[in-house]
N, C-alpha and C positions, 0 to 999 in steps of 0.2 A: 504494500500500500504506500501511497505517497505520504509526505510529511505535512502535517497540519499545524497551524498556529492560531491562537486566540488569546484575547485578554480574559483572564480567569477571575478577576475581581469585578465587583459590581460597578456599573457605569458611574461616572462622576469623579470628583476629586477626593483624594484620601491620603493619609500618611504613607501608605504602602499600596503598590499596584503590582500585579503578577501577570506575566504572560506565560503560556504553556505551549510547548512544542511536543508533538508525538509523531513518531515514524522513524524509519531507518536513518534519515538524514538529520534528525534532531541534534545529535551530539556534534556533528560537523558544523552545523549552523551555529550552535551555541559557542563552540570554541572559536569560530570566526568572530562572533560578536564580542566575546570576552577576551580574545587573544591569549588564551591559556588552556591547558589541558584541565579536565575536570575528573576528579575521583568519584566513583559511585557513592551515592548516599552521604555526601559531605557538602557542607555549605561553604562555598568559595566566595570571598569578597572580590568583586571584579569592577572594572570600568567597562561599561557597555559602549562599543564604538560602532560607527557606521562604516560603510565601504571605503570611505576616504580617511579613516582613522580619527575622525572627530568624535570626541566623547559625548555620548548621549545622556548618560546617567551613571551613577555608582550604585551597586547593589549586590545581591547574593545570587549565585547560580547553583542550582541543585540538579544533579544528574541521577536518573534512576534507570538502570539497565532493564531490558524487557521483562525479565523474571521478577523484578522488584517494583514494577510500575503498575499504576491503576489500569492502563490500557492494554498491558501485555506487550507493549512495544517500547523501545527506548523513549524516555520522556525527559525533558529538561524544563525546569521552572526558572524563570528570571524574575527576581523580586527586586523592584526598584521603588522609586517614589511614585505616588499615585496620581501623577499628572496625566490627563488624557492625551496631551500632546506627546509626552515621553513614551507612553505605552503604544500609541499609534505608530510612532517612529520606529520603535523596536519591532513591531509587527511588520511594518513595511520593509525594514532591513532583512528580517527573516524571509519574507517573500522574495526579495531580491536574491537571496541565497538559495532559493529552491523550494521553500514551503508554500503552502496556499492557506488562505483563511479557512478555518474550520466552520462547518455548518452547525447550527444549534443542536446540541445533543450528540455531536459526532465523537467526542471523547468517550462518552458512555457507550455509544454504539460499538466503538472499537473494543472496549472492555468486554462487551457482550460477545462480539464475534471471536474474540480471543479467549473465551471461556474464563474470564476473570470474574464476571458476575453473571447471574441468570436473568431471565426476562423480568421476573418480579422485582429483583433488585434494581434493574435499570429503570423500571417504572417508579420505584420508590425514591430514586434520586430526584426525578421530576416532581414527585409529590412533596418531598421534603423542601425543595426550593420554593414551591408554590404554596406551602402550608401557611395558613393565616391564624391558626390557634395552636396552643401548646399540645392539645390532644392530637391534632392532625400531625404535628411534627413528631410526637412520640410514636404514633402509629407508623408513619413513614420510616422512622429510624428502626423500628422493630423489623419491618420488611427488608430494609437495607441490610440489616445484620443477618438476614436469612431465616428469621422466625417463620414467616409465611411459607417460604419454600420448603422448610423442614416439615411443616404441617401437611402440605400437599404431598410431599414424598411419602410420609407415613400413611396417608390415605390411599395412595396408589399401590402400596405394598399390600 
């Protein structure tokens, strides 16, 4: 599959903003943006740069190999300042290096396709994001943890 990128934090301004890359080229794209190698599952302080070497922002880069990632593919998270301008620029730089913008829900779709989550858990992610009450959030979280899937599997046996 191709490599996708998206802003992972809520729209607007904030102290921290995160972009996420997933796919076989995510590590190469991240090392180009950070201009350094990344150890798996380690937070690296980096200067994020564009293709001309101009510093876009300072922040943390975290690399998750395919077996240790949510999607089942190599994943990199770049955590910088929560400016929409900065986050958009980081995404555009990732696209220039070979990624494409992710569609809504595509990270969860890849996790499902790579057997990292089941369909009930994929739906629970959307339910948790959209929950408007504590009860709805708790119910979605139970499904995300696999409680609903376990009950269905017991019924099917």
